C-alpha positions, -999 to +999 in steps of 0.1 A: -606-207+153-585-189+178-578-156+157-552-144+138-519-122+141-524-090+123-494-077+103-490-052+076-469-046+047-450-016+046-470-004+016-502-007+037-484+016+065-479+040+039-513+037+027-524+046+065-502+075+065-517+091+039-548+084+051-539+099+086-531+128+070-564+135+053-587+122+078-571+104+111-609+093+119-605+070+092-573+055+102-589+049+137-617+028+119-594+011+099-574-001+131-608-008+147-614-032+118-579-047+122-595-059+156-621-077+137-597-096+113-577-102+144-605-123+159-615-136+123-592-135+098-618-150+073-640-116+079-653-101+046-651-111+010-629-130-008-614-110-039-614-126-077-594-124-104-557-116-099-566-113-063-579-146-055-565-155-020-569-119-007-599-107+013-615-075+016-637-052+044-654-024+044-645+008+065-668+034+074-692+046+049-684+019+023-660+043+007-628+026+022-613-009+019-589-031+038-572-058+016-554-088+034-542-123+030-545-150+053-515-172+060-522-204+075-499-229+094-516-259+101-490-277+120-482-244+138-517-236+147-512-200+136-529-178+113-514-144+102-535-117+085-511-096+064-530-063+058-517-052+021-540-024+015-560+003+028-575+029+008-606+044-012-627+021-030-636+050-057-630+038-093-616+004-078-579+022-071-571-001-042-577-031-062-557-019-087-527-008-065-533-042-050-524-058-082-493-036-085-481-046-049-486-084-054-466-085-087-438-064-072-434-082-038-413-107-029-424-140-015-418-132+020-426-098+026-415-082+060-447-071+082-454-051+112-476-057+139-509-043+145-499-029+177-465-014+163-489+006+137-513+018+163-481+031+183-469+046+152-504+061+138-523+068+169-498+065+204-524+060+234-553+051+211-579+034+229-590+009+200-581-019+225-610-011+249-628-043+233-600-063+228-573-082+249-546-059+268-518-046+248-495-063+272-510-098+267-495-129+280-477-156+260-502-184+248-491-216+262-488-230+225-466-201+214-443-209+251-439-243+240-427-237+202-404-211+213-387-231+242-387-267+223-387-258+184-368-229+185-344-235+217-350-204+234-340-205+272-368-200+299-349-168+310-355-151+277-394-154+278-397-141+312-414-104+313-422-103+276-455-094+262-473-122+236-466-099+208-427-098+215-433-136+217-450-138+186-422-115+168-396-138+182-413-168+165-417-150+131-381-143+131-372-179+140-394-191+112-381-168+087-348-181+094-333-155+114-320-158+150-345-151+178-318-148+202 
């Protein structure tokens, strides 16, 4: 498995903002765990009951959880790990909140990339040191799909990062114009 593109729902970003006010180090730990999810979207444990299809990962001293869903697109060889919540494990608060979010969320939630969340909450953070550069190149499979499937002109792909290219692809997949 090549890994996944980690994306955050708006609600998860709000969780991180609240956590950041409480303890910026917890947010840093959450973001580092998201790198693990990026490398292996099936890390952690699957949830049961109303949250089947979601996964959880322990952060820090076992008091914090990240909850996400893996979206597979076999024909496209793309995995997206959507982070839906980051919060305290105490009294299962994060899981109750997740059930409410899942019930209220439309089918295609708009999401924000891991890199954008890092820049929002921890500008200049060094969490990338064990991971690929923030200015990552566009993978060949993505370049091919953007050129031949989405119909982008090759000049449009010059000088953009892999993350920007993925954002264009996601816009195309949602039916929006990537141009």
